[in-house]
N, C-alpha and C positions, 0 to 999 in steps of 0.2 A: 531451491535445495530444500529437502525434507530430510532432517537429521533423525526425525522420530523413526522409531522402531516400532513394528506392527505387534510386536510380543506384549501379550497382556501379563501383568502379574499373576503368578501362579498362586489359586487360592485353594489351600488344601482344606479338605474336611477334617472336622473336629475328630481328634482320635476316640477309638471306642474306648468307653468308660471301662475301666478293671475294676471290678469290687474286691475291697481290700477285707479278708478274711483273716481273723485272728486265730481262730480255733474252732473246732467242732461246735463249740456252743453258741456261736453267732448266729443270729436271725438273718438271714438273706435280705428278707422284707424288710427290715427294721434297722438297716446298717447306715447311721449317719455319716460315717466317714465316706463311704462309696458314694452316698448320695451327693455328698460335698465335691468329691472327686468329679462325678459325672457333670454336676452344674458348673465346676470350673473348667471343666474339658469344654463344654458347650458355650461359657462364655469366653473361652479364649479363642475358639473357633471362630465365634461371632466378630471378636475384637481382628483377628486376622482378615475376615471378609472386609470388614470396614477399611482396614489398613491398605488392603489391596484397591478398594474402591478410591480411598483418598490419594494413594500413589496414581492412580488413573487418571483421577481427575488435576492432580498437580501435573502430570505430563501434558495433558490437555491445555492446562492453563499457560504452561509455557510453551506449548507449540503456538497458541492464538496470540501470545506475545511476541512471538518471533514472527508471524505473521503479519501482525499489526506493526512490528518495526519494518519490515519489507516493503509493507505497503506505502509507508512513511517514506521510506527511501525512494520510492517509486515515484510517489506524488511530487517529491522534490525534484528528481530528475526530470520528470515531466514539465514541472514549472521552469527549470532552468532551459529547456528546450525551447518552451513557447517564448521566455524572454529573449532567446537569441535569435529567434525565428522573426520575432516582433521587432528587434534592433536591426536585423538584416533586410527586412522589409522596408521599414523608414529608411534606412543609408540608400536603398534603391530608389526609393520615391523621390528622396531629395536629389539624387545624381539625376532622374528622368526629368524633374523640375526644372533644375539648374541647365540641363541641356536645353530644354525647350525655352526656356529664358533666354539663351543664347541664340537660339535659331530664330526666336521671334524678334530679338533685335537686330538681327542679322538681315531679316526680310524687311523690316521696318526700315532699317537705313536704307537697303537698297530701294526701296518703294519712293523714299524721300529723295535719293539722289535721281532716281527716273524722273519723278516730278519737277524736281529743280532744273533738269537738263530740258524738259519739254516746256518750262515757263520761261526759259533761257533763251532757246532756240527762236530765230527769226520768225514772226508770225505765228508763234506756238501760243497755244491757248493756255489761259492762266488755269490753275486748277478749280475746280467747282467749289462754289461757296457751299458752306452747310447753313441751313436755315432751319 
């Protein structure tokens, strides 16, 4: 889920500086107030641009944090799934081994009874000896 909008902050160009003229005697080439206003306007424009960049970087950082949190949640869910699957596999293996042990005991018991019947029968042969 991406809650982030694709809208970028609007960067406004610095306003066109206006020269302050207090009267006909002012020299437009040598107007310190106008120059100061022009520099201030450009500085404000630069600060607005930096603010927009910082806002964008902050939004990217928030998105990255949310993505990292989501990745963490996915890893936790994957680990829980793996743990559960392993527990089920171990339980199945135990059940298979248990059934195999019961079946082996049954076969061994049947073989012992058959051997005993053969050895008890008249003229029956003794079970072969192991050497």
